PyMOL Python script that loads the backbone (N, CA, C, O; Angstrom):
from pymol import cmd

cmd.read_pdbstr("""\
ATOM      1  N   MET A   1     -41.791 -11.037 -34.141  1.00  0.00           N
ATOM      2  CA  MET A   1     -41.073 -10.308 -35.160  1.00  0.00           C
ATOM      3  C   MET A   1     -42.103  -9.679 -36.108  1.00  0.00           C
ATOM      4  O   MET A   1     -43.024 -10.351 -36.570  1.00  0.00           O
ATOM      5  N   ASP A   2     -41.940  -8.423 -36.380  1.00  0.00           N
ATOM      6  CA  ASP A   2     -42.893  -7.743 -37.255  1.00  0.00           C
ATOM      7  C   ASP A   2     -42.448  -7.814 -38.725  1.00  0.00           C
ATOM      8  O   ASP A   2     -41.338  -8.250 -39.030  1.00  0.00           O
ATOM      9  N   LEU A   3     -43.334  -7.376 -39.619  1.00  0.00           N
ATOM     10  CA  LEU A   3     -43.052  -7.466 -41.053  1.00  0.00           C
ATOM     11  C   LEU A   3     -41.897  -6.573 -41.482  1.00  0.00           C
ATOM     12  O   LEU A   3     -41.146  -6.935 -42.388  1.00  0.00           O
ATOM     13  N   GLN A   4     -41.742  -5.421 -40.852  1.00  0.00           N
ATOM     14  CA  GLN A   4     -40.622  -4.520 -41.196  1.00  0.00           C
ATOM     15  C   GLN A   4     -39.283  -5.192 -40.922  1.00  0.00           C
ATOM     16  O   GLN A   4     -38.360  -5.101 -41.731  1.00  0.00           O
ATOM     17  N   THR A   5     -39.181  -5.860 -39.789  1.00  0.00           N
ATOM     18  CA  THR A   5     -37.932  -6.550 -39.443  1.00  0.00           C
ATOM     19  C   THR A   5     -37.647  -7.678 -40.420  1.00  0.00           C
ATOM     20  O   THR A   5     -36.516  -7.834 -40.878  1.00  0.00           O
ATOM     21  N   LEU A   6     -38.672  -8.467 -40.743  1.00  0.00           N
ATOM     22  CA  LEU A   6     -38.488  -9.554 -41.708  1.00  0.00           C
ATOM     23  C   LEU A   6     -38.107  -9.019 -43.083  1.00  0.00           C
ATOM     24  O   LEU A   6     -37.244  -9.578 -43.760  1.00  0.00           O
ATOM     25  N   GLU A   7     -38.747  -7.947 -43.483  1.00  0.00           N
ATOM     26  CA  GLU A   7     -38.427  -7.357 -44.788  1.00  0.00           C
ATOM     27  C   GLU A   7     -36.988  -6.865 -44.820  1.00  0.00           C
ATOM     28  O   GLU A   7     -36.277  -7.061 -45.805  1.00  0.00           O
ATOM     29  N   SER A   8     -36.568  -6.229 -43.742  1.00  0.00           N
ATOM     30  CA  SER A   8     -35.185  -5.753 -43.657  1.00  0.00           C
ATOM     31  C   SER A   8     -34.204  -6.925 -43.659  1.00  0.00           C
ATOM     32  O   SER A   8     -33.163  -6.868 -44.314  1.00  0.00           O
ATOM     33  N   PHE A   9     -34.538  -7.978 -42.928  1.00  0.00           N
ATOM     34  CA  PHE A   9     -33.693  -9.171 -42.872  1.00  0.00           C
ATOM     35  C   PHE A   9     -33.506  -9.770 -44.265  1.00  0.00           C
ATOM     36  O   PHE A   9     -32.377 -10.030 -44.682  1.00  0.00           O
ATOM     37  N   PHE A  10     -34.606  -9.989 -44.983  1.00  0.00           N
ATOM     38  CA  PHE A  10     -34.510 -10.592 -46.309  1.00  0.00           C
ATOM     39  C   PHE A  10     -33.863  -9.655 -47.322  1.00  0.00           C
ATOM     40  O   PHE A  10     -33.229 -10.113 -48.272  1.00  0.00           O
ATOM     41  N   MET A  11     -34.017  -8.357 -47.129  1.00  0.00           N
ATOM     42  CA  MET A  11     -33.347  -7.415 -48.017  1.00  0.00           C
ATOM     43  C   MET A  11     -31.830  -7.551 -47.883  1.00  0.00           C
ATOM     44  O   MET A  11     -31.112  -7.620 -48.881  1.00  0.00           O
ATOM     45  N   TRP A  12     -31.352  -7.589 -46.638  1.00  0.00           N
ATOM     46  CA  TRP A  12     -29.908  -7.706 -46.428  1.00  0.00           C
ATOM     47  C   TRP A  12     -29.385  -9.080 -46.825  1.00  0.00           C
ATOM     48  O   TRP A  12     -28.266  -9.193 -47.325  1.00  0.00           O
ATOM     49  N   CYS A  13     -30.177 -10.125 -46.609  1.00  0.00           N
ATOM     50  CA  CYS A  13     -29.778 -11.459 -47.081  1.00  0.00           C
ATOM     51  C   CYS A  13     -29.645 -11.471 -48.597  1.00  0.00           C
ATOM     52  O   CYS A  13     -28.709 -12.058 -49.140  1.00  0.00           O
ATOM     53  N   THR A  14     -30.578 -10.825 -49.273  1.00  0.00           N
ATOM     54  CA  THR A  14     -30.536 -10.764 -50.729  1.00  0.00           C
ATOM     55  C   THR A  14     -29.323  -9.982 -51.208  1.00  0.00           C
ATOM     56  O   THR A  14     -28.655 -10.393 -52.158  1.00  0.00           O
ATOM     57  N   ILE A  15     -29.036  -8.871 -50.567  1.00  0.00           N
ATOM     58  CA  ILE A  15     -27.877  -8.062 -50.967  1.00  0.00           C
ATOM     59  C   ILE A  15     -26.578  -8.825 -50.739  1.00  0.00           C
ATOM     60  O   ILE A  15     -25.724  -8.872 -51.624  1.00  0.00           O
ATOM     61  N   ILE A  16     -26.425  -9.414 -49.574  1.00  0.00           N
ATOM     62  CA  ILE A  16     -25.175 -10.133 -49.246  1.00  0.00           C
ATOM     63  C   ILE A  16     -24.982 -11.334 -50.168  1.00  0.00           C
ATOM     64  O   ILE A  16     -23.899 -11.522 -50.722  1.00  0.00           O
ATOM     65  N   ASN A  17     -26.018 -12.143 -50.335  1.00  0.00           N
ATOM     66  CA  ASN A  17     -25.893 -13.312 -51.202  1.00  0.00           C
ATOM     67  C   ASN A  17     -25.750 -12.921 -52.666  1.00  0.00           C
ATOM     68  O   ASN A  17     -25.095 -13.628 -53.431  1.00  0.00           O
ATOM     69  N   GLY A  18     -26.351 -11.812 -53.065  1.00  0.00           N
ATOM     70  CA  GLY A  18     -26.183 -11.321 -54.433  1.00  0.00           C
ATOM     71  C   GLY A  18     -24.752 -10.903 -54.702  1.00  0.00           C
ATOM     72  O   GLY A  18     -24.219 -11.160 -55.782  1.00  0.00           O
ATOM     73  N   VAL A  19     -24.128 -10.261 -53.727  1.00  0.00           N
ATOM     74  CA  VAL A  19     -22.723  -9.858 -53.874  1.00  0.00           C
ATOM     75  C   VAL A  19     -21.818 -11.086 -53.941  1.00  0.00           C
ATOM     76  O   VAL A  19     -20.881 -11.131 -54.738  1.00  0.00           O
ATOM     77  N   ILE A  20     -22.102 -12.081 -53.100  1.00  0.00           N
ATOM     78  CA  ILE A  20     -21.312 -13.317 -53.134  1.00  0.00           C
ATOM     79  C   ILE A  20     -21.441 -13.994 -54.495  1.00  0.00           C
ATOM     80  O   ILE A  20     -20.443 -14.425 -55.072  1.00  0.00           O
ATOM     81  N   TYR A  21     -22.661 -14.087 -55.008  1.00  0.00           N
ATOM     82  CA  TYR A  21     -22.884 -14.709 -56.319  1.00  0.00           C
ATOM     83  C   TYR A  21     -22.196 -13.920 -57.427  1.00  0.00           C
ATOM     84  O   TYR A  21     -21.571 -14.502 -58.314  1.00  0.00           O
ATOM     85  N   LEU A  22     -22.310 -12.602 -57.377  1.00  0.00           N
ATOM     86  CA  LEU A  22     -21.690 -11.767 -58.399  1.00  0.00           C
ATOM     87  C   LEU A  22     -20.167 -11.902 -58.384  1.00  0.00           C
ATOM     88  O   LEU A  22     -19.548 -11.989 -59.444  1.00  0.00           O
ATOM     89  N   GLU A  23     -19.558 -11.920 -57.200  1.00  0.00           N
ATOM     90  CA  GLU A  23     -18.109 -12.115 -57.109  1.00  0.00           C
ATOM     91  C   GLU A  23     -17.702 -13.477 -57.670  1.00  0.00           C
ATOM     92  O   GLU A  23     -16.705 -13.595 -58.381  1.00  0.00           O
ATOM     93  N   TRP A  24     -18.479 -14.490 -57.344  1.00  0.00           N
ATOM     94  CA  TRP A  24     -18.189 -15.834 -57.819  1.00  0.00           C
ATOM     95  C   TRP A  24     -18.229 -15.877 -59.349  1.00  0.00           C
ATOM     96  O   TRP A  24     -17.326 -16.424 -59.982  1.00  0.00           O
ATOM     97  N   VAL A  25     -19.268 -15.303 -59.933  1.00  0.00           N
ATOM     98  CA  VAL A  25     -19.398 -15.281 -61.389  1.00  0.00           C
ATOM     99  C   VAL A  25     -18.267 -14.472 -62.021  1.00  0.00           C
ATOM    100  O   VAL A  25     -17.698 -14.892 -63.028  1.00  0.00           O
ATOM    101  N   LEU A  26     -17.937 -13.325 -61.445  1.00  0.00           N
ATOM    102  CA  LEU A  26     -16.876 -12.498 -62.010  1.00  0.00           C
ATOM    103  C   LEU A  26     -15.518 -13.186 -61.947  1.00  0.00           C
ATOM    104  O   LEU A  26     -14.721 -13.073 -62.878  1.00  0.00           O
ATOM    105  N   PHE A  27     -15.250 -13.899 -60.851  1.00  0.00           N
ATOM    106  CA  PHE A  27     -13.997 -14.647 -60.768  1.00  0.00           C
ATOM    107  C   PHE A  27     -13.893 -15.659 -61.897  1.00  0.00           C
ATOM    108  O   PHE A  27     -12.852 -15.762 -62.545  1.00  0.00           O
ATOM    109  N   PHE A  28     -14.960 -16.402 -62.135  1.00  0.00           N
ATOM    110  CA  PHE A  28     -14.901 -17.442 -63.161  1.00  0.00           C
ATOM    111  C   PHE A  28     -15.056 -16.894 -64.563  1.00  0.00           C
ATOM    112  O   PHE A  28     -14.759 -17.593 -65.532  1.00  0.00           O
ATOM    113  N   PHE A  29     -15.516 -15.656 -64.696  1.00  0.00           N
ATOM    114  CA  PHE A  29     -15.624 -15.049 -66.015  1.00  0.00           C
ATOM    115  C   PHE A  29     -14.308 -14.398 -66.435  1.00  0.00           C
ATOM    116  O   PHE A  29     -13.876 -14.536 -67.579  1.00  0.00           O
ATOM    117  N   PHE A  30     -13.672 -13.686 -65.499  1.00  0.00           N
ATOM    118  CA  PHE A  30     -12.467 -12.923 -65.842  1.00  0.00           C
ATOM    119  C   PHE A  30     -11.158 -13.649 -65.555  1.00  0.00           C
ATOM    120  O   PHE A  30     -10.132 -13.319 -66.148  1.00  0.00           O
ATOM    121  N   ALA A  31     -11.174 -14.632 -64.656  1.00  0.00           N
ATOM    122  CA  ALA A  31      -9.928 -15.328 -64.324  1.00  0.00           C
ATOM    123  C   ALA A  31     -10.148 -16.835 -64.190  1.00  0.00           C
ATOM    124  O   ALA A  31      -9.812 -17.406 -63.152  1.00  0.00           O
ATOM    125  N   PRO A  32     -10.695 -17.488 -65.198  1.00  0.00           N
ATOM    126  CA  PRO A  32     -10.981 -18.916 -65.041  1.00  0.00           C
ATOM    127  C   PRO A  32      -9.723 -19.778 -64.918  1.00  0.00           C
ATOM    128  O   PRO A  32      -9.720 -20.761 -64.178  1.00  0.00           O
ATOM    129  N   ASP A  33      -8.663 -19.422 -65.632  1.00  0.00           N
ATOM    130  CA  ASP A  33      -7.432 -20.221 -65.553  1.00  0.00           C
ATOM    131  C   ASP A  33      -6.771 -20.090 -64.189  1.00  0.00           C
ATOM    132  O   ASP A  33      -6.279 -21.073 -63.635  1.00  0.00           O
ATOM    133  N   PHE A  34      -6.759 -18.881 -63.651  1.00  0.00           N
ATOM    134  CA  PHE A  34      -6.179 -18.658 -62.323  1.00  0.00           C
ATOM    135  C   PHE A  34      -6.919 -19.472 -61.269  1.00  0.00           C
ATOM    136  O   PHE A  34      -6.294 -20.134 -60.441  1.00  0.00           O
ATOM    137  N   VAL A  35      -8.235 -19.424 -61.299  1.00  0.00           N
ATOM    138  CA  VAL A  35      -9.037 -20.156 -60.313  1.00  0.00           C
ATOM    139  C   VAL A  35      -8.845 -21.655 -60.489  1.00  0.00           C
ATOM    140  O   VAL A  35      -8.737 -22.385 -59.504  1.00  0.00           O
ATOM    141  N   TYR A  36      -8.802 -22.122 -61.738  1.00  0.00           N
ATOM    142  CA  TYR A  36      -8.584 -23.553 -61.984  1.00  0.00           C
ATOM    143  C   TYR A  36      -7.229 -23.999 -61.441  1.00  0.00           C
ATOM    144  O   TYR A  36      -7.131 -25.042 -60.796  1.00  0.00           O
ATOM    145  N   ARG A  37      -6.190 -23.219 -61.699  1.00  0.00           N
ATOM    146  CA  ARG A  37      -4.858 -23.582 -61.195  1.00  0.00           C
ATOM    147  C   ARG A  37      -4.821 -23.620 -59.670  1.00  0.00           C
ATOM    148  O   ARG A  37      -4.218 -24.520 -59.084  1.00  0.00           O
ATOM    149  N   MET A  38      -5.464 -22.646 -59.028  1.00  0.00           N
ATOM    150  CA  MET A  38      -5.478 -22.608 -57.563  1.00  0.00           C
ATOM    151  C   MET A  38      -6.233 -23.817 -56.994  1.00  0.00           C
ATOM    152  O   MET A  38      -5.776 -24.435 -56.033  1.00  0.00           O
ATOM    153  N   GLN A  39      -7.370 -24.149 -57.578  1.00  0.00           N
ATOM    154  CA  GLN A  39      -8.151 -25.280 -57.093  1.00  0.00           C
ATOM    155  C   GLN A  39      -7.491 -26.612 -57.453  1.00  0.00           C
ATOM    156  O   GLN A  39      -7.616 -27.591 -56.717  1.00  0.00           O
ATOM    157  N   ASN A  40      -6.801 -26.642 -58.567  1.00  0.00           N
ATOM    158  CA  ASN A  40      -6.168 -27.876 -59.018  1.00  0.00           C
ATOM    159  C   ASN A  40      -5.029 -28.305 -58.096  1.00  0.00           C
ATOM    160  O   ASN A  40      -4.665 -29.481 -58.072  1.00  0.00           O
ATOM    161  N   ARG A  41      -4.475 -27.385 -57.351  1.00  0.00           N
ATOM    162  CA  ARG A  41      -3.430 -27.754 -56.382  1.00  0.00           C
ATOM    163  C   ARG A  41      -3.985 -28.668 -55.294  1.00  0.00           C
ATOM    164  O   ARG A  41      -3.306 -29.594 -54.851  1.00  0.00           O
ATOM    165  N   TRP A  42      -5.213 -28.409 -54.866  1.00  0.00           N
ATOM    166  CA  TRP A  42      -5.820 -29.198 -53.787  1.00  0.00           C
ATOM    167  C   TRP A  42      -6.636 -30.359 -54.317  1.00  0.00           C
ATOM    168  O   TRP A  42      -6.629 -31.445 -53.736  1.00  0.00           O
ATOM    169  N   PHE A  43      -7.347 -30.135 -55.427  1.00  0.00           N
ATOM    170  CA  PHE A  43      -8.234 -31.143 -55.980  1.00  0.00           C
ATOM    171  C   PHE A  43      -7.917 -31.340 -57.454  1.00  0.00           C
ATOM    172  O   PHE A  43      -8.515 -30.677 -58.302  1.00  0.00           O
ATOM    173  N   PRO A  44      -6.996 -32.232 -57.775  1.00  0.00           N
ATOM    174  CA  PRO A  44      -6.635 -32.420 -59.185  1.00  0.00           C
ATOM    175  C   PRO A  44      -7.782 -33.079 -59.964  1.00  0.00           C
ATOM    176  O   PRO A  44      -8.110 -34.246 -59.751  1.00  0.00           O
ATOM    177  N   LEU A  45      -8.372 -32.307 -60.860  1.00  0.00           N
ATOM    178  CA  LEU A  45      -9.461 -32.775 -61.713  1.00  0.00           C
ATOM    179  C   LEU A  45      -9.177 -32.358 -63.148  1.00  0.00           C
ATOM    180  O   LEU A  45      -8.498 -31.358 -63.382  1.00  0.00           O
ATOM    181  N   PRO A  46      -9.688 -33.108 -64.102  1.00  0.00           N
ATOM    182  CA  PRO A  46      -9.595 -32.637 -65.493  1.00  0.00           C
ATOM    183  C   PRO A  46     -10.401 -31.346 -65.653  1.00  0.00           C
ATOM    184  O   PRO A  46     -11.372 -31.122 -64.931  1.00  0.00           O
ATOM    185  N   ARG A  47     -10.000 -30.515 -66.587  1.00  0.00           N
ATOM    186  CA  ARG A  47     -10.635 -29.209 -66.777  1.00  0.00           C
ATOM    187  C   ARG A  47     -12.127 -29.340 -67.097  1.00  0.00           C
ATOM    188  O   ARG A  47     -12.928 -28.536 -66.620  1.00  0.00           O
ATOM    189  N   GLU A  48     -12.506 -30.325 -67.884  1.00  0.00           N
ATOM    190  CA  GLU A  48     -13.912 -30.501 -68.255  1.00  0.00           C
ATOM    191  C   GLU A  48     -14.761 -30.837 -67.031  1.00  0.00           C
ATOM    192  O   GLU A  48     -15.855 -30.297 -66.866  1.00  0.00           O
ATOM    193  N   THR A  49     -14.265 -31.718 -66.183  1.00  0.00           N
ATOM    194  CA  THR A  49     -14.981 -32.079 -64.963  1.00  0.00           C
ATOM    195  C   THR A  49     -15.089 -30.874 -64.035  1.00  0.00           C
ATOM    196  O   THR A  49     -16.135 -30.634 -63.432  1.00  0.00           O
ATOM    197  N   TYR A  50     -14.019 -30.138 -63.930  1.00  0.00           N
ATOM    198  CA  TYR A  50     -14.011 -28.932 -63.101  1.00  0.00           C
ATOM    199  C   TYR A  50     -15.058 -27.929 -63.585  1.00  0.00           C
ATOM    200  O   TYR A  50     -15.794 -27.366 -62.774  1.00  0.00           O
ATOM    201  N   ASN A  51     -15.130 -27.701 -64.887  1.00  0.00           N
ATOM    202  CA  ASN A  51     -16.111 -26.768 -65.442  1.00  0.00           C
ATOM    203  C   ASN A  51     -17.536 -27.217 -65.150  1.00  0.00           C
ATOM    204  O   ASN A  51     -18.386 -26.398 -64.800  1.00  0.00           O
ATOM    205  N   VAL A  52     -17.802 -28.512 -65.292  1.00  0.00           N
ATOM    206  CA  VAL A  52     -19.150 -29.020 -65.010  1.00  0.00           C
ATOM    207  C   VAL A  52     -19.509 -28.809 -63.549  1.00  0.00           C
ATOM    208  O   VAL A  52     -20.625 -28.396 -63.235  1.00  0.00           O
ATOM    209  N   ILE A  53     -18.573 -29.087 -62.660  1.00  0.00           N
ATOM    210  CA  ILE A  53     -18.831 -28.917 -61.228  1.00  0.00           C
ATOM    211  C   ILE A  53     -19.084 -27.449 -60.900  1.00  0.00           C
ATOM    212  O   ILE A  53     -20.040 -27.131 -60.193  1.00  0.00           O
ATOM    213  N   ILE A  54     -18.250 -26.566 -61.399  1.00  0.00           N
ATOM    214  CA  ILE A  54     -18.397 -25.139 -61.091  1.00  0.00           C
ATOM    215  C   ILE A  54     -19.715 -24.592 -61.617  1.00  0.00           C
ATOM    216  O   ILE A  54     -20.425 -23.897 -60.890  1.00  0.00           O
ATOM    217  N   TYR A  55     -20.053 -24.891 -62.863  1.00  0.00           N
ATOM    218  CA  TYR A  55     -21.295 -24.365 -63.425  1.00  0.00           C
ATOM    219  C   TYR A  55     -22.515 -24.982 -62.760  1.00  0.00           C
ATOM    220  O   TYR A  55     -23.550 -24.326 -62.639  1.00  0.00           O
ATOM    221  N   SER A  56     -22.410 -26.236 -62.327  1.00  0.00           N
ATOM    222  CA  SER A  56     -23.509 -26.847 -61.583  1.00  0.00           C
ATOM    223  C   SER A  56     -23.697 -26.162 -60.237  1.00  0.00           C
ATOM    224  O   SER A  56     -24.824 -25.872 -59.835  1.00  0.00           O
ATOM    225  N   LEU A  57     -22.596 -25.904 -59.542  1.00  0.00           N
ATOM    226  CA  LEU A  57     -22.689 -25.215 -58.254  1.00  0.00           C
ATOM    227  C   LEU A  57     -23.206 -23.790 -58.407  1.00  0.00           C
ATOM    228  O   LEU A  57     -23.971 -23.317 -57.567  1.00  0.00           O
ATOM    229  N   LEU A  58     -22.796 -23.103 -59.467  1.00  0.00           N
ATOM    230  CA  LEU A  58     -23.325 -21.766 -59.727  1.00  0.00           C
ATOM    231  C   LEU A  58     -24.833 -21.814 -59.954  1.00  0.00           C
ATOM    232  O   LEU A  58     -25.567 -20.966 -59.448  1.00  0.00           O
ATOM    233  N   GLY A  59     -25.283 -22.785 -60.699  1.00  0.00           N
ATOM    234  CA  GLY A  59     -26.722 -22.924 -60.948  1.00  0.00           C
ATOM    235  C   GLY A  59     -27.500 -23.251 -59.692  1.00  0.00           C
ATOM    236  O   GLY A  59     -28.570 -22.688 -59.460  1.00  0.00           O
ATOM    237  N   ILE A  60     -26.976 -24.155 -58.875  1.00  0.00           N
ATOM    238  CA  ILE A  60     -27.643 -24.509 -57.620  1.00  0.00           C
ATOM    239  C   ILE A  60     -27.685 -23.308 -56.684  1.00  0.00           C
ATOM    240  O   ILE A  60     -28.717 -23.035 -56.070  1.00  0.00           O
ATOM    241  N   PHE A  61     -26.572 -22.591 -56.572  1.00  0.00           N
ATOM    242  CA  PHE A  61     -26.535 -21.405 -55.713  1.00  0.00           C
ATOM    243  C   PHE A  61     -27.537 -20.363 -56.197  1.00  0.00           C
ATOM    244  O   PHE A  61     -28.213 -19.732 -55.385  1.00  0.00           O
ATOM    245  N   LYS A  62     -27.639 -20.178 -57.516  1.00  0.00           N
ATOM    246  CA  LYS A  62     -28.571 -19.192 -58.066  1.00  0.00           C
ATOM    247  C   LYS A  62     -30.006 -19.573 -57.751  1.00  0.00           C
ATOM    248  O   LYS A  62     -30.802 -18.716 -57.366  1.00  0.00           O
ATOM    249  N   LEU A  63     -30.351 -20.850 -57.907  1.00  0.00           N
ATOM    250  CA  LEU A  63     -31.706 -21.289 -57.592  1.00  0.00           C
ATOM    251  C   LEU A  63     -32.027 -21.107 -56.111  1.00  0.00           C
ATOM    252  O   LEU A  63     -33.106 -20.626 -55.763  1.00  0.00           O
ATOM    253  N   ILE A  64     -31.108 -21.484 -55.251  1.00  0.00           N
ATOM    254  CA  ILE A  64     -31.314 -21.312 -53.811  1.00  0.00           C
ATOM    255  C   ILE A  64     -31.427 -19.831 -53.473  1.00  0.00           C
ATOM    256  O   ILE A  64     -32.267 -19.441 -52.662  1.00  0.00           O
ATOM    257  N   PHE A  65     -30.592 -19.013 -54.083  1.00  0.00           N
ATOM    258  CA  PHE A  65     -30.621 -17.563 -53.875  1.00  0.00           C
ATOM    259  C   PHE A  65     -31.972 -16.983 -54.274  1.00  0.00           C
ATOM    260  O   PHE A  65     -32.537 -16.161 -53.552  1.00  0.00           O
ATOM    261  N   ILE A  66     -32.483 -17.404 -55.409  1.00  0.00           N
ATOM    262  CA  ILE A  66     -33.774 -16.883 -55.877  1.00  0.00           C
ATOM    263  C   ILE A  66     -34.899 -17.334 -54.959  1.00  0.00           C
ATOM    264  O   ILE A  66     -35.705 -16.513 -54.520  1.00  0.00           O
ATOM    265  N   PHE A  67     -34.966 -18.622 -54.665  1.00  0.00           N
ATOM    266  CA  PHE A  67     -36.107 -19.149 -53.923  1.00  0.00           C
ATOM    267  C   PHE A  67     -36.082 -18.828 -52.436  1.00  0.00           C
ATOM    268  O   PHE A  67     -37.142 -18.700 -51.823  1.00  0.00           O
ATOM    269  N   PHE A  68     -34.910 -18.694 -51.846  1.00  0.00           N
ATOM    270  CA  PHE A  68     -34.851 -18.466 -50.406  1.00  0.00           C
ATOM    271  C   PHE A  68     -34.482 -17.043 -50.009  1.00  0.00           C
ATOM    272  O   PHE A  68     -34.507 -16.721 -48.821  1.00  0.00           O
ATOM    273  N   ASN A  69     -34.143 -16.187 -50.957  1.00  0.00           N
ATOM    274  CA  ASN A  69     -33.841 -14.796 -50.640  1.00  0.00           C
ATOM    275  C   ASN A  69     -34.732 -13.823 -51.391  1.00  0.00           C
ATOM    276  O   ASN A  69     -35.418 -13.005 -50.777  1.00  0.00           O
ATOM    277  N   ILE A  70     -34.727 -13.906 -52.710  1.00  0.00           N
ATOM    278  CA  ILE A  70     -35.446 -12.919 -53.513  1.00  0.00           C
ATOM    279  C   ILE A  70     -36.961 -13.091 -53.402  1.00  0.00           C
ATOM    280  O   ILE A  70     -37.676 -12.109 -53.202  1.00  0.00           O
ATOM    281  N   VAL A  71     -37.458 -14.314 -53.527  1.00  0.00           N
ATOM    282  CA  VAL A  71     -38.901 -14.544 -53.485  1.00  0.00           C
ATOM    283  C   VAL A  71     -39.502 -14.145 -52.134  1.00  0.00           C
ATOM    284  O   VAL A  71     -40.517 -13.448 -52.117  1.00  0.00           O
ATOM    285  N   PRO A  72     -38.916 -14.560 -50.994  1.00  0.00           N
ATOM    286  CA  PRO A  72     -39.497 -14.093 -49.720  1.00  0.00           C
ATOM    287  C   PRO A  72     -39.427 -12.575 -49.554  1.00  0.00           C
ATOM    288  O   PRO A  72     -40.350 -11.966 -49.014  1.00  0.00           O
ATOM    289  N   TYR A  73     -38.340 -11.968 -50.015  1.00  0.00           N
ATOM    290  CA  TYR A  73     -38.236 -10.512 -49.918  1.00  0.00           C
ATOM    291  C   TYR A  73     -39.315  -9.828 -50.745  1.00  0.00           C
ATOM    292  O   TYR A  73     -39.968  -8.902 -50.265  1.00  0.00           O
ATOM    293  N   LEU A  74     -39.510 -10.273 -51.983  1.00  0.00           N
ATOM    294  CA  LEU A  74     -40.546  -9.676 -52.821  1.00  0.00           C
ATOM    295  C   LEU A  74     -41.944  -9.909 -52.240  1.00  0.00           C
ATOM    296  O   LEU A  74     -42.804  -9.032 -52.321  1.00  0.00           O
ATOM    297  N   ALA A  75     -42.168 -11.080 -51.659  1.00  0.00           N
ATOM    298  CA  ALA A  75     -43.467 -11.340 -51.032  1.00  0.00           C
ATOM    299  C   ALA A  75     -43.704 -10.394 -49.862  1.00  0.00           C
ATOM    300  O   ALA A  75     -44.818  -9.898 -49.692  1.00  0.00           O
ATOM    301  N   LEU A  76     -42.694 -10.136 -49.063  1.00  0.00           N
ATOM    302  CA  LEU A  76     -42.832  -9.204 -47.937  1.00  0.00           C
ATOM    303  C   LEU A  76     -43.031  -7.776 -48.418  1.00  0.00           C
ATOM    304  O   LEU A  76     -43.782  -7.017 -47.806  1.00  0.00           O
ATOM    305  N   VAL A  77     -42.373  -7.404 -49.499  1.00  0.00           N
ATOM    306  CA  VAL A  77     -42.562  -6.065 -50.060  1.00  0.00           C
ATOM    307  C   VAL A  77     -43.995  -5.909 -50.554  1.00  0.00           C
ATOM    308  O   VAL A  77     -44.614  -4.865 -50.350  1.00  0.00           O
ATOM    309  N   ILE A  78     -44.521  -6.938 -51.199  1.00  0.00           N
ATOM    310  CA  ILE A  78     -45.901  -6.872 -51.703  1.00  0.00           C
ATOM    311  C   ILE A  78     -46.895  -6.815 -50.543  1.00  0.00           C
ATOM    312  O   ILE A  78     -47.860  -6.052 -50.596  1.00  0.00           O
ATOM    313  N   ILE A  79     -46.674  -7.605 -49.508  1.00  0.00           N
ATOM    314  CA  ILE A  79     -47.573  -7.613 -48.353  1.00  0.00           C
ATOM    315  C   ILE A  79     -47.551  -6.275 -47.640  1.00  0.00           C
ATOM    316  O   ILE A  79     -48.595  -5.756 -47.247  1.00  0.00           O
ATOM    317  N   ASN A  80     -46.384  -5.727 -47.477  1.00  0.00           N
ATOM    318  CA  ASN A  80     -46.231  -4.467 -46.756  1.00  0.00           C
ATOM    319  C   ASN A  80     -46.688  -3.365 -47.654  1.00  0.00           C
ATOM    320  O   ASN A  80     -46.654  -2.197 -47.265  1.00  0.00           O
TER     321      ASN A  80
END
""", "prot")
cmd.dss("prot")
cmd.show_as("cartoon", "prot")
cmd.util.cbc("prot")
cmd.orient("prot")
């Protein structure tokens, strides 16, 4: 596999995962009550616990997104 292919791969991974993260953040920013009600049907949790879980998962996803998508892509751009 050459550097162009890897760079293209990581570029598309970054774009796709960035869109997923952005949608996730927008859902919880603009419709937090709707999302809580929908999730509460399957997993009844107190609102405070739910908020901690969601924000923790958002933070973990963001860290994984940065370290496994953005950093390798930027490294390939710099190398190329």
